[in-house]
Each structure stands twice: as structure tokens, then as C-alpha cells.
C-alpha positions in Angstrom: 55.1 297.9 48.7 54.9 300.6 52.2 50.7 300.6 52.0 50.6 296.6 52.0 53.1 296.8 54.9 51.2 298.9 56.9 48.2 297.4 57.0 50.0 294.0 57.4 51.4 295.7 60.4 48.7 297.4 61.9 46.7 293.9 61.9 49.6 292.0 63.4 49.1 290.1 66.9 51.2 289.2 69.3 49.8 285.7 68.4 50.8 286.3 65.0 54.9 286.5 66.4 54.3 283.5 68.8 53.1 281.6 65.8 55.9 282.3 63.6 58.5 281.8 66.1 56.9 278.6 67.0 56.5 277.5 63.1 60.2 278.1 62.7 61.4 276.8 66.0 62.2 279.7 67.7 63.0 279.8 71.4 61.9 283.7 73.0 60.9 284.5 76.3 57.2 286.3 76.6 59.2 289.5 77.8 60.9 289.4 74.3 58.3 288.8 72.5 56.4 291.6 73.9 59.7 293.8 73.3 59.2 292.6 69.6 55.9 293.8 69.3 55.7 297.3 70.6 59.6 297.4 68.6 58.0 296.7 65.0 54.6 298.5 66.0 56.6 301.5 66.7 59.6 301.6 64.9 58.5 299.4 61.3 58.3 303.0 59.4 61.8 304.0 60.4 63.5 300.6 59.6 61.6 300.8 56.1 63.3 303.9 55.3 66.2 302.3 56.1 67.2 304.1 59.5 68.9 301.4 61.7 69.3 303.2 64.7 66.3 301.8 66.7 67.8 298.0 66.5 70.3 300.2 69.1 67.5 300.6 71.4 65.8 296.9 71.3 69.3 295.9 71.7 69.2 296.9 75.1 65.6 295.5 75.8 66.2 291.8 74.8 68.3 288.8 75.6 71.1 288.6 73.4 70.1 285.9 71.6 67.1 286.9 70.9 68.7 290.2 69.4 70.5 287.9 67.4 67.6 286.5 65.8 66.2 290.2 65.3 69.6 290.8 63.3 69.4 287.5 61.5 65.6 288.0 60.8 65.9 291.6 59.2 69.2 290.8 57.4 67.2 287.8 55.8 64.0 289.6 54.5 65.3 293.0 54.3 65.7 292.9 50.3 62.1 292.1 49.9 61.4 295.7 51.5 63.6 297.6 49.2 
């Protein structure tokens, strides 16, 4: 699973994130989208390894509603990772 995820993350683009948000009717600022993109690229492996400390960092960098969205999506999909 980790190998598949790593390959997906390596190919992930900002437009992929925008498309996901649009398809699910989430409204997120461009600034927050860029932050989410950088966060995923930098911390995906930590989170995969169950180190959730990076969430404290992104909490400081995005709007409150965006942070809640991130946490809700993590909780929704985490069972698929482990």
C-alpha cells in the first residue's frame, strides 16, 4: 500500500486537489489549496506512519474551516491506509 500511495503522491498536482474539492463542493481558498498541496507532499509519509504532529503545523497555516475539512477527510479515509 505504501508504494502505491508514494507513486500517487509523486504524481499529485495542485489541479488534482482543486478538482477533488470542486467535485465534492468544498470551498477552499487558493492560498489554503497551495498549503494543502505542500503539506501532502512533505508530510504524507509521516501521517502514513501514524505521526499526526504535522496536523498541528497545518492548523496554524490554513483557515479554521479548511483545517476542519482536512481533519474530517483524514478521519474518513484513514481506515483505508492502515
